[in-house]
mmCIF file of the N, C-alpha and C atoms, coordinates in Angstrom:
data_MODEL
# 
_entry.id   MODEL 
# 
loop_
_atom_site.group_PDB 
_atom_site.id 
_atom_site.type_symbol 
_atom_site.label_atom_id 
_atom_site.label_alt_id 
_atom_site.label_comp_id 
_atom_site.label_asym_id 
_atom_site.label_entity_id 
_atom_site.label_seq_id 
_atom_site.pdbx_PDB_ins_code 
_atom_site.Cartn_x 
_atom_site.Cartn_y 
_atom_site.Cartn_z 
_atom_site.occupancy 
_atom_site.B_iso_or_equiv 
_atom_site.pdbx_formal_charge 
_atom_site.auth_seq_id 
_atom_site.auth_comp_id 
_atom_site.auth_asym_id 
_atom_site.auth_atom_id 
_atom_site.pdbx_PDB_model_num 
ATOM 1   N N  . UNK A 1 1  ? -22.168 61.953 83.718 1.00 0.00 ? 1  UNK A N  1 
ATOM 2   C CA . UNK A 1 1  ? -23.569 61.814 83.332 1.00 0.00 ? 1  UNK A CA 1 
ATOM 3   C C  . UNK A 1 1  ? -23.895 62.760 82.174 1.00 0.00 ? 1  UNK A C  1 
ATOM 4   N N  . UNK A 1 2  ? -23.383 63.960 82.194 1.00 0.00 ? 2  UNK A N  1 
ATOM 5   C CA . UNK A 1 2  ? -23.620 64.903 81.106 1.00 0.00 ? 2  UNK A CA 1 
ATOM 6   C C  . UNK A 1 2  ? -23.059 64.380 79.795 1.00 0.00 ? 2  UNK A C  1 
ATOM 7   N N  . UNK A 1 3  ? -21.900 63.724 79.837 1.00 0.00 ? 3  UNK A N  1 
ATOM 8   C CA . UNK A 1 3  ? -21.292 63.152 78.636 1.00 0.00 ? 3  UNK A CA 1 
ATOM 9   C C  . UNK A 1 3  ? -22.203 62.093 78.029 1.00 0.00 ? 3  UNK A C  1 
ATOM 10  N N  . UNK A 1 4  ? -22.753 61.224 78.843 1.00 0.00 ? 4  UNK A N  1 
ATOM 11  C CA . UNK A 1 4  ? -23.652 60.178 78.355 1.00 0.00 ? 4  UNK A CA 1 
ATOM 12  C C  . UNK A 1 4  ? -24.902 60.800 77.729 1.00 0.00 ? 4  UNK A C  1 
ATOM 13  N N  . UNK A 1 5  ? -25.432 61.821 78.337 1.00 0.00 ? 5  UNK A N  1 
ATOM 14  C CA . UNK A 1 5  ? -26.632 62.474 77.816 1.00 0.00 ? 5  UNK A CA 1 
ATOM 15  C C  . UNK A 1 5  ? -26.384 63.129 76.462 1.00 0.00 ? 5  UNK A C  1 
ATOM 16  N N  . UNK A 1 6  ? -25.135 63.483 76.173 1.00 0.00 ? 6  UNK A N  1 
ATOM 17  C CA . UNK A 1 6  ? -24.846 64.153 74.912 1.00 0.00 ? 6  UNK A CA 1 
ATOM 18  C C  . UNK A 1 6  ? -24.539 63.185 73.773 1.00 0.00 ? 6  UNK A C  1 
ATOM 19  N N  . UNK A 1 7  ? -24.416 61.915 74.057 1.00 0.00 ? 7  UNK A N  1 
ATOM 20  C CA . UNK A 1 7  ? -24.168 60.934 73.007 1.00 0.00 ? 7  UNK A CA 1 
ATOM 21  C C  . UNK A 1 7  ? -25.397 60.800 72.121 1.00 0.00 ? 7  UNK A C  1 
ATOM 22  N N  . UNK A 1 8  ? -25.213 60.567 70.810 1.00 0.00 ? 8  UNK A N  1 
ATOM 23  C CA . UNK A 1 8  ? -26.364 60.491 69.909 1.00 0.00 ? 8  UNK A CA 1 
ATOM 24  C C  . UNK A 1 8  ? -27.284 59.321 70.212 1.00 0.00 ? 8  UNK A C  1 
ATOM 25  N N  . UNK A 1 9  ? -26.736 58.193 70.604 1.00 0.00 ? 9  UNK A N  1 
ATOM 26  C CA . UNK A 1 9  ? -27.551 57.032 70.954 1.00 0.00 ? 9  UNK A CA 1 
ATOM 27  C C  . UNK A 1 9  ? -26.720 56.062 71.758 1.00 0.00 ? 9  UNK A C  1 
ATOM 28  N N  . UNK A 1 10 ? -27.353 55.371 72.689 1.00 0.00 ? 10 UNK A N  1 
ATOM 29  C CA . UNK A 1 10 ? -26.656 54.333 73.438 1.00 0.00 ? 10 UNK A CA 1 
ATOM 30  C C  . UNK A 1 10 ? -27.174 52.953 73.034 1.00 0.00 ? 10 UNK A C  1 
ATOM 31  N N  . UNK A 1 11 ? -28.085 52.907 72.084 1.00 0.00 ? 11 UNK A N  1 
ATOM 32  C CA . UNK A 1 11 ? -28.641 51.649 71.605 1.00 0.00 ? 11 UNK A CA 1 
ATOM 33  C C  . UNK A 1 11 ? -27.568 50.897 70.815 1.00 0.00 ? 11 UNK A C  1 
ATOM 34  N N  . UNK A 1 12 ? -27.182 49.686 71.243 1.00 0.00 ? 12 UNK A N  1 
ATOM 35  C CA . UNK A 1 12 ? -26.128 48.938 70.543 1.00 0.00 ? 12 UNK A CA 1 
ATOM 36  C C  . UNK A 1 12 ? -26.443 48.671 69.069 1.00 0.00 ? 12 UNK A C  1 
ATOM 37  N N  . UNK A 1 13 ? -27.705 48.532 68.720 1.00 0.00 ? 13 UNK A N  1 
ATOM 38  C CA . UNK A 1 13 ? -28.095 48.324 67.322 1.00 0.00 ? 13 UNK A CA 1 
ATOM 39  C C  . UNK A 1 13 ? -27.599 49.469 66.450 1.00 0.00 ? 13 UNK A C  1 
ATOM 40  N N  . UNK A 1 14 ? -27.669 50.666 66.970 1.00 0.00 ? 14 UNK A N  1 
ATOM 41  C CA . UNK A 1 14 ? -27.322 51.862 66.200 1.00 0.00 ? 14 UNK A CA 1 
ATOM 42  C C  . UNK A 1 14 ? -25.820 52.041 66.030 1.00 0.00 ? 14 UNK A C  1 
ATOM 43  N N  . UNK A 1 15 ? -25.041 51.248 66.741 1.00 0.00 ? 15 UNK A N  1 
ATOM 44  C CA . UNK A 1 15 ? -23.590 51.319 66.636 1.00 0.00 ? 15 UNK A CA 1 
ATOM 45  C C  . UNK A 1 15 ? -23.032 50.268 65.680 1.00 0.00 ? 15 UNK A C  1 
ATOM 46  N N  . UNK A 1 16 ? -23.904 49.414 65.147 1.00 0.00 ? 16 UNK A N  1 
ATOM 47  C CA . UNK A 1 16 ? -23.469 48.395 64.191 1.00 0.00 ? 16 UNK A CA 1 
ATOM 48  C C  . UNK A 1 16 ? -23.171 49.027 62.835 1.00 0.00 ? 16 UNK A C  1 
ATOM 49  N N  . UNK A 1 17 ? -22.219 48.454 62.127 1.00 0.00 ? 17 UNK A N  1 
ATOM 50  C CA . UNK A 1 17 ? -21.908 48.900 60.770 1.00 0.00 ? 17 UNK A CA 1 
ATOM 51  C C  . UNK A 1 17 ? -23.048 48.505 59.828 1.00 0.00 ? 17 UNK A C  1 
ATOM 52  N N  . UNK A 1 18 ? -23.181 49.220 58.735 1.00 0.00 ? 18 UNK A N  1 
ATOM 53  C CA . UNK A 1 18 ? -24.150 48.859 57.693 1.00 0.00 ? 18 UNK A CA 1 
ATOM 54  C C  . UNK A 1 18 ? -23.791 47.474 57.168 1.00 0.00 ? 18 UNK A C  1 
ATOM 55  N N  . UNK A 1 19 ? -24.800 46.609 56.991 1.00 0.00 ? 19 UNK A N  1 
ATOM 56  C CA . UNK A 1 19 ? -24.579 45.244 56.505 1.00 0.00 ? 19 UNK A CA 1 
ATOM 57  C C  . UNK A 1 19 ? -25.507 45.000 55.322 1.00 0.00 ? 19 UNK A C  1 
ATOM 58  N N  . UNK A 1 20 ? -24.965 44.994 54.120 1.00 0.00 ? 20 UNK A N  1 
ATOM 59  C CA . UNK A 1 20 ? -25.746 44.797 52.896 1.00 0.00 ? 20 UNK A CA 1 
ATOM 60  C C  . UNK A 1 20 ? -26.264 43.366 52.794 1.00 0.00 ? 20 UNK A C  1 
ATOM 61  N N  . UNK A 1 21 ? -25.475 42.391 53.243 1.00 0.00 ? 21 UNK A N  1 
ATOM 62  C CA . UNK A 1 21 ? -25.834 40.979 53.141 1.00 0.00 ? 21 UNK A CA 1 
ATOM 63  C C  . UNK A 1 21 ? -25.450 40.402 51.793 1.00 0.00 ? 21 UNK A C  1 
ATOM 64  N N  . UNK A 1 22 ? -25.437 39.063 51.675 1.00 0.00 ? 22 UNK A N  1 
ATOM 65  C CA . UNK A 1 22 ? -24.946 38.397 50.466 1.00 0.00 ? 22 UNK A CA 1 
ATOM 66  C C  . UNK A 1 22 ? -25.965 38.286 49.325 1.00 0.00 ? 22 UNK A C  1 
ATOM 67  N N  . UNK A 1 23 ? -27.233 38.501 49.604 1.00 0.00 ? 23 UNK A N  1 
ATOM 68  C CA . UNK A 1 23 ? -28.247 38.356 48.552 1.00 0.00 ? 23 UNK A CA 1 
ATOM 69  C C  . UNK A 1 23 ? -28.299 39.611 47.678 1.00 0.00 ? 23 UNK A C  1 
ATOM 70  N N  . UNK A 1 24 ? -29.086 39.567 46.604 1.00 0.00 ? 24 UNK A N  1 
ATOM 71  C CA . UNK A 1 24 ? -29.048 40.635 45.605 1.00 0.00 ? 24 UNK A CA 1 
ATOM 72  C C  . UNK A 1 24 ? -30.405 41.290 45.334 1.00 0.00 ? 24 UNK A C  1 
ATOM 73  N N  . UNK A 1 25 ? -31.241 41.411 46.338 1.00 0.00 ? 25 UNK A N  1 
ATOM 74  C CA . UNK A 1 25 ? -32.579 41.970 46.133 1.00 0.00 ? 25 UNK A CA 1 
ATOM 75  C C  . UNK A 1 25 ? -32.575 43.486 45.889 1.00 0.00 ? 25 UNK A C  1 
ATOM 76  N N  . UNK A 1 26 ? -31.587 44.198 46.369 1.00 0.00 ? 26 UNK A N  1 
ATOM 77  C CA . UNK A 1 26 ? -31.466 45.650 46.181 1.00 0.00 ? 26 UNK A CA 1 
ATOM 78  C C  . UNK A 1 26 ? -32.680 46.414 46.731 1.00 0.00 ? 26 UNK A C  1 
ATOM 79  N N  . UNK A 1 27 ? -32.997 46.172 47.997 1.00 0.00 ? 27 UNK A N  1 
ATOM 80  C CA . UNK A 1 27 ? -34.102 46.842 48.675 1.00 0.00 ? 27 UNK A CA 1 
ATOM 81  C C  . UNK A 1 27 ? -33.613 48.139 49.306 1.00 0.00 ? 27 UNK A C  1 
ATOM 82  N N  . UNK A 1 28 ? -34.369 49.201 49.169 1.00 0.00 ? 28 UNK A N  1 
ATOM 83  C CA . UNK A 1 28 ? -34.004 50.457 49.814 1.00 0.00 ? 28 UNK A CA 1 
ATOM 84  C C  . UNK A 1 28 ? -34.295 50.351 51.300 1.00 0.00 ? 28 UNK A C  1 
ATOM 85  N N  . UNK A 1 29 ? -33.275 50.570 52.100 1.00 0.00 ? 29 UNK A N  1 
ATOM 86  C CA . UNK A 1 29 ? -33.385 50.552 53.558 1.00 0.00 ? 29 UNK A CA 1 
ATOM 87  C C  . UNK A 1 29 ? -32.584 51.717 54.120 1.00 0.00 ? 29 UNK A C  1 
ATOM 88  N N  . UNK A 1 30 ? -32.668 51.880 55.429 1.00 0.00 ? 30 UNK A N  1 
ATOM 89  C CA . UNK A 1 30 ? -31.959 52.949 56.127 1.00 0.00 ? 30 UNK A CA 1 
ATOM 90  C C  . UNK A 1 30 ? -31.179 52.351 57.288 1.00 0.00 ? 30 UNK A C  1 
ATOM 91  N N  . UNK A 1 31 ? -30.012 52.927 57.550 1.00 0.00 ? 31 UNK A N  1 
ATOM 92  C CA . UNK A 1 31 ? -29.205 52.522 58.693 1.00 0.00 ? 31 UNK A CA 1 
ATOM 93  C C  . UNK A 1 31 ? -28.729 53.773 59.415 1.00 0.00 ? 31 UNK A C  1 
ATOM 94  N N  . UNK A 1 32 ? -28.393 53.611 60.694 1.00 0.00 ? 32 UNK A N  1 
ATOM 95  C CA . UNK A 1 32 ? -27.846 54.728 61.444 1.00 0.00 ? 32 UNK A CA 1 
ATOM 96  C C  . UNK A 1 32 ? -26.337 54.690 61.326 1.00 0.00 ? 32 UNK A C  1 
ATOM 97  N N  . UNK A 1 33 ? -25.758 55.748 60.766 1.00 0.00 ? 33 UNK A N  1 
ATOM 98  C CA . UNK A 1 33 ? -24.312 55.875 60.631 1.00 0.00 ? 33 UNK A CA 1 
ATOM 99  C C  . UNK A 1 33 ? -23.806 56.558 61.896 1.00 0.00 ? 33 UNK A C  1 
ATOM 100 N N  . UNK A 1 34 ? -23.167 55.779 62.757 1.00 0.00 ? 34 UNK A N  1 
ATOM 101 C CA . UNK A 1 34 ? -22.726 56.291 64.053 1.00 0.00 ? 34 UNK A CA 1 
ATOM 102 C C  . UNK A 1 34 ? -21.672 57.385 63.902 1.00 0.00 ? 34 UNK A C  1 
ATOM 103 N N  . UNK A 1 35 ? -20.901 57.329 62.835 1.00 0.00 ? 35 UNK A N  1 
ATOM 104 C CA . UNK A 1 35 ? -19.845 58.332 62.622 1.00 0.00 ? 35 UNK A CA 1 
ATOM 105 C C  . UNK A 1 35 ? -20.426 59.699 62.242 1.00 0.00 ? 35 UNK A C  1 
ATOM 106 N N  . UNK A 1 36 ? -21.429 59.696 61.357 1.00 0.00 ? 36 UNK A N  1 
ATOM 107 C CA . UNK A 1 36 ? -22.020 60.966 60.918 1.00 0.00 ? 36 UNK A CA 1 
ATOM 108 C C  . UNK A 1 36 ? -23.219 61.371 61.777 1.00 0.00 ? 36 UNK A C  1 
ATOM 109 N N  . UNK A 1 37 ? -23.680 60.444 62.607 1.00 0.00 ? 37 UNK A N  1 
ATOM 110 C CA . UNK A 1 37 ? -24.849 60.660 63.473 1.00 0.00 ? 37 UNK A CA 1 
ATOM 111 C C  . UNK A 1 37 ? -26.101 60.972 62.667 1.00 0.00 ? 37 UNK A C  1 
ATOM 112 N N  . UNK A 1 38 ? -26.230 60.256 61.540 1.00 0.00 ? 38 UNK A N  1 
ATOM 113 C CA . UNK A 1 38 ? -27.366 60.443 60.633 1.00 0.00 ? 38 UNK A CA 1 
ATOM 114 C C  . UNK A 1 38 ? -27.939 59.093 60.214 1.00 0.00 ? 38 UNK A C  1 
ATOM 115 N N  . UNK A 1 39 ? -29.227 59.059 59.935 1.00 0.00 ? 39 UNK A N  1 
ATOM 116 C CA . UNK A 1 39 ? -29.838 57.911 59.276 1.00 0.00 ? 39 UNK A CA 1 
ATOM 117 C C  . UNK A 1 39 ? -29.601 58.088 57.781 1.00 0.00 ? 39 UNK A C  1 
ATOM 118 N N  . UNK A 1 40 ? -29.073 57.047 57.148 1.00 0.00 ? 40 UNK A N  1 
ATOM 119 C CA . UNK A 1 40 ? -28.703 57.135 55.739 1.00 0.00 ? 40 UNK A CA 1 
ATOM 120 C C  . UNK A 1 40 ? -29.300 55.976 54.953 1.00 0.00 ? 40 UNK A C  1 
ATOM 121 N N  . UNK A 1 41 ? -29.577 56.235 53.684 1.00 0.00 ? 41 UNK A N  1 
ATOM 122 C CA . UNK A 1 41 ? -30.155 55.243 52.784 1.00 0.00 ? 41 UNK A CA 1 
ATOM 123 C C  . UNK A 1 41 ? -29.067 54.290 52.303 1.00 0.00 ? 41 UNK A C  1 
ATOM 124 N N  . UNK A 1 42 ? -29.428 52.999 52.120 1.00 0.00 ? 42 UNK A N  1 
ATOM 125 C CA . UNK A 1 42 ? -28.529 52.033 51.494 1.00 0.00 ? 42 UNK A CA 1 
ATOM 126 C C  . UNK A 1 42 ? -29.350 50.959 50.803 1.00 0.00 ? 42 UNK A C  1 
ATOM 127 N N  . UNK A 1 43 ? -28.703 50.176 49.971 1.00 0.00 ? 43 UNK A N  1 
ATOM 128 C CA . UNK A 1 43 ? -29.361 49.062 49.278 1.00 0.00 ? 43 UNK A CA 1 
ATOM 129 C C  . UNK A 1 43 ? -29.057 47.767 50.026 1.00 0.00 ? 43 UNK A C  1 
ATOM 130 N N  . UNK A 1 44 ? -30.121 47.136 50.533 1.00 0.00 ? 44 UNK A N  1 
ATOM 131 C CA . UNK A 1 44 ? -30.018 45.885 51.290 1.00 0.00 ? 44 UNK A CA 1 
ATOM 132 C C  . UNK A 1 44 ? -30.265 44.726 50.346 1.00 0.00 ? 44 UNK A C  1 
ATOM 133 N N  . UNK A 1 45 ? -29.450 43.694 50.452 1.00 0.00 ? 45 UNK A N  1 
ATOM 134 C CA . UNK A 1 45 ? -29.556 42.532 49.573 1.00 0.00 ? 45 UNK A CA 1 
ATOM 135 C C  . UNK A 1 45 ? -30.771 41.655 49.826 1.00 0.00 ? 45 UNK A C  1 
ATOM 136 N N  . UNK A 1 46 ? -31.371 41.736 51.011 1.00 0.00 ? 46 UNK A N  1 
ATOM 137 C CA . UNK A 1 46 ? -32.584 40.979 51.291 1.00 0.00 ? 46 UNK A CA 1 
ATOM 138 C C  . UNK A 1 46 ? -32.419 39.809 52.242 1.00 0.00 ? 46 UNK A C  1 
ATOM 139 N N  . UNK A 1 47 ? -31.187 39.458 52.594 1.00 0.00 ? 47 UNK A N  1 
ATOM 140 C CA . UNK A 1 47 ? -30.993 38.374 53.563 1.00 0.00 ? 47 UNK A CA 1 
ATOM 141 C C  . UNK A 1 47 ? -29.788 38.663 54.453 1.00 0.00 ? 47 UNK A C  1 
ATOM 142 N N  . UNK A 1 48 ? -29.819 38.004 55.589 1.00 0.00 ? 48 UNK A N  1 
ATOM 143 C CA . UNK A 1 48 ? -28.798 38.171 56.631 1.00 0.00 ? 48 UNK A CA 1 
ATOM 144 C C  . UNK A 1 48 ? -28.734 39.624 57.067 1.00 0.00 ? 48 UNK A C  1 
ATOM 145 N N  . UNK A 1 49 ? -27.605 40.273 57.012 1.00 0.00 ? 49 UNK A N  1 
ATOM 146 C CA . UNK A 1 49 ? -27.532 41.642 57.511 1.00 0.00 ? 49 UNK A CA 1 
ATOM 147 C C  . UNK A 1 49 ? -27.520 41.678 59.033 1.00 0.00 ? 49 UNK A C  1 
ATOM 148 N N  . UNK A 1 50 ? -27.878 42.825 59.610 1.00 0.00 ? 50 UNK A N  1 
ATOM 149 C CA . UNK A 1 50 ? -27.956 42.954 61.062 1.00 0.00 ? 50 UNK A CA 1 
ATOM 150 C C  . UNK A 1 50 ? -29.151 43.843 61.429 1.00 0.00 ? 50 UNK A C  1 
ATOM 151 N N  . UNK A 1 51 ? -29.268 44.174 62.703 1.00 0.00 ? 51 UNK A N  1 
ATOM 152 C CA . UNK A 1 51 ? -30.441 44.927 63.168 1.00 0.00 ? 51 UNK A CA 1 
ATOM 153 C C  . UNK A 1 51 ? -30.404 46.411 62.819 1.00 0.00 ? 51 UNK A C  1 
ATOM 154 N N  . UNK A 1 52 ? -29.253 46.917 62.390 1.00 0.00 ? 52 UNK A N  1 
ATOM 155 C CA . UNK A 1 52 ? -29.169 48.323 61.980 1.00 0.00 ? 52 UNK A CA 1 
ATOM 156 C C  . UNK A 1 52 ? -29.643 48.409 60.531 1.00 0.00 ? 52 UNK A C  1 
ATOM 157 N N  . UNK A 1 53 ? -30.927 48.146 60.345 1.00 0.00 ? 53 UNK A N  1 
ATOM 158 C CA . UNK A 1 53 ? -31.547 48.011 59.028 1.00 0.00 ? 53 UNK A CA 1 
ATOM 159 C C  . UNK A 1 53 ? -33.036 48.326 59.203 1.00 0.00 ? 53 UNK A C  1 
ATOM 160 N N  . UNK A 1 54 ? -33.449 49.483 58.732 1.00 0.00 ? 54 UNK A N  1 
ATOM 161 C CA . UNK A 1 54 ? -34.807 49.958 58.958 1.00 0.00 ? 54 UNK A CA 1 
ATOM 162 C C  . UNK A 1 54 ? -35.528 50.184 57.635 1.00 0.00 ? 54 UNK A C  1 
ATOM 163 N N  . UNK A 1 55 ? -36.812 49.856 57.594 1.00 0.00 ? 55 UNK A N  1 
ATOM 164 C CA . UNK A 1 55 ? -37.604 50.005 56.364 1.00 0.00 ? 55 UNK A CA 1 
ATOM 165 C C  . UNK A 1 55 ? -37.866 51.464 56.020 1.00 0.00 ? 55 UNK A C  1 
ATOM 166 N N  . UNK A 1 56 ? -37.928 52.321 57.023 1.00 0.00 ? 56 UNK A N  1 
ATOM 167 C CA . UNK A 1 56 ? -38.187 53.745 56.772 1.00 0.00 ? 56 UNK A CA 1 
ATOM 168 C C  . UNK A 1 56 ? -37.180 54.600 57.534 1.00 0.00 ? 56 UNK A C  1 
ATOM 169 N N  . UNK A 1 57 ? -36.964 55.797 57.029 1.00 0.00 ? 57 UNK A N  1 
ATOM 170 C CA . UNK A 1 57 ? -36.077 56.731 57.727 1.00 0.00 ? 57 UNK A CA 1 
ATOM 171 C C  . UNK A 1 57 ? -36.684 57.137 59.066 1.00 0.00 ? 57 UNK A C  1 
ATOM 172 N N  . UNK A 1 58 ? -38.020 57.209 59.132 1.00 0.00 ? 58 UNK A N  1 
ATOM 173 C CA . UNK A 1 58 ? -38.687 57.559 60.386 1.00 0.00 ? 58 UNK A CA 1 
ATOM 174 C C  . UNK A 1 58 ? -38.398 56.527 61.467 1.00 0.00 ? 58 UNK A C  1 
ATOM 175 N N  . UNK A 1 59 ? -38.457 55.250 61.105 1.00 0.00 ? 59 UNK A N  1 
ATOM 176 C CA . UNK A 1 59 ? -38.166 54.177 62.065 1.00 0.00 ? 59 UNK A CA 1 
ATOM 177 C C  . UNK A 1 59 ? -36.728 54.300 62.565 1.00 0.00 ? 59 UNK A C  1 
ATOM 178 N N  . UNK A 1 60 ? -35.802 54.551 61.660 1.00 0.00 ? 60 UNK A N  1 
ATOM 179 C CA . UNK A 1 60 ? -34.399 54.736 62.025 1.00 0.00 ? 60 UNK A CA 1 
ATOM 180 C C  . UNK A 1 60 ? -34.241 55.895 63.004 1.00 0.00 ? 60 UNK A C  1 
ATOM 181 N N  . UNK A 1 61 ? -34.890 57.005 62.712 1.00 0.00 ? 61 UNK A N  1 
ATOM 182 C CA . UNK A 1 61 ? -34.772 58.195 63.548 1.00 0.00 ? 61 UNK A CA 1 
ATOM 183 C C  . UNK A 1 61 ? -35.391 57.994 64.924 1.00 0.00 ? 61 UNK A C  1 
ATOM 184 N N  . UNK A 1 62 ? -36.506 57.275 64.998 1.00 0.00 ? 62 UNK A N  1 
ATOM 185 C CA . UNK A 1 62 ? -37.148 57.018 66.287 1.00 0.00 ? 62 UNK A CA 1 
ATOM 186 C C  . UNK A 1 62 ? -36.248 56.145 67.159 1.00 0.00 ? 62 UNK A C  1 
ATOM 187 N N  . UNK A 1 63 ? -35.644 55.119 66.571 1.00 0.00 ? 63 UNK A N  1 
ATOM 188 C CA . UNK A 1 63 ? -34.837 54.176 67.341 1.00 0.00 ? 63 UNK A CA 1 
ATOM 189 C C  . UNK A 1 63 ? -33.443 54.718 67.634 1.00 0.00 ? 63 UNK A C  1 
ATOM 190 N N  . UNK A 1 64 ? -32.839 55.386 66.662 1.00 0.00 ? 64 UNK A N  1 
ATOM 191 C CA . UNK A 1 64 ? -31.438 55.794 66.804 1.00 0.00 ? 64 UNK A CA 1 
ATOM 192 C C  . UNK A 1 64 ? -31.225 57.299 66.880 1.00 0.00 ? 64 UNK A C  1 
ATOM 193 N N  . UNK A 1 65 ? -32.180 58.084 66.418 1.00 0.00 ? 65 UNK A N  1 
ATOM 194 C CA . UNK A 1 65 ? -31.988 59.529 66.336 1.00 0.00 ? 65 UNK A CA 1 
ATOM 195 C C  . UNK A 1 65 ? -31.319 59.887 65.020 1.00 0.00 ? 65 UNK A C  1 
ATOM 196 N N  . UNK A 1 66 ? -31.120 61.129 64.778 1.00 0.00 ? 66 UNK A N  1 
ATOM 197 C CA . UNK A 1 66 ? -30.408 61.567 63.575 1.00 0.00 ? 66 UNK A CA 1 
ATOM 198 C C  . UNK A 1 66 ? -31.326 61.809 62.409 1.00 0.00 ? 66 UNK A C  1 
ATOM 199 N N  . UNK A 1 67 ? -31.272 62.993 61.861 1.00 0.00 ? 67 UNK A N  1 
ATOM 200 C CA . UNK A 1 67 ? -32.035 63.330 60.663 1.00 0.00 ? 67 UNK A CA 1 
ATOM 201 C C  . UNK A 1 67 ? -31.202 63.062 59.438 1.00 0.00 ? 67 UNK A C  1 
ATOM 202 N N  . UNK A 1 68 ? -31.693 63.482 58.301 1.00 0.00 ? 68 UNK A N  1 
ATOM 203 C CA . UNK A 1 68 ? -30.922 63.299 57.064 1.00 0.00 ? 68 UNK A CA 1 
ATOM 204 C C  . UNK A 1 68 ? -30.721 64.620 56.383 1.00 0.00 ? 68 UNK A C  1 
# 
């Protein structure tokens, strides 16, 4: 139980890899990098992608944890 409590997040969304998507809109978004345990900025193409894609760093941090 202590091991689980020490994990940065158990939310499956936060364990997904960053997904830019095939479109070319170049929107600034944030994703949770499970390896670094940080919310990080990336350029989102604007379509497809996955749920590990947040409009603000605050939203990323609330859902997944991790500062920048």
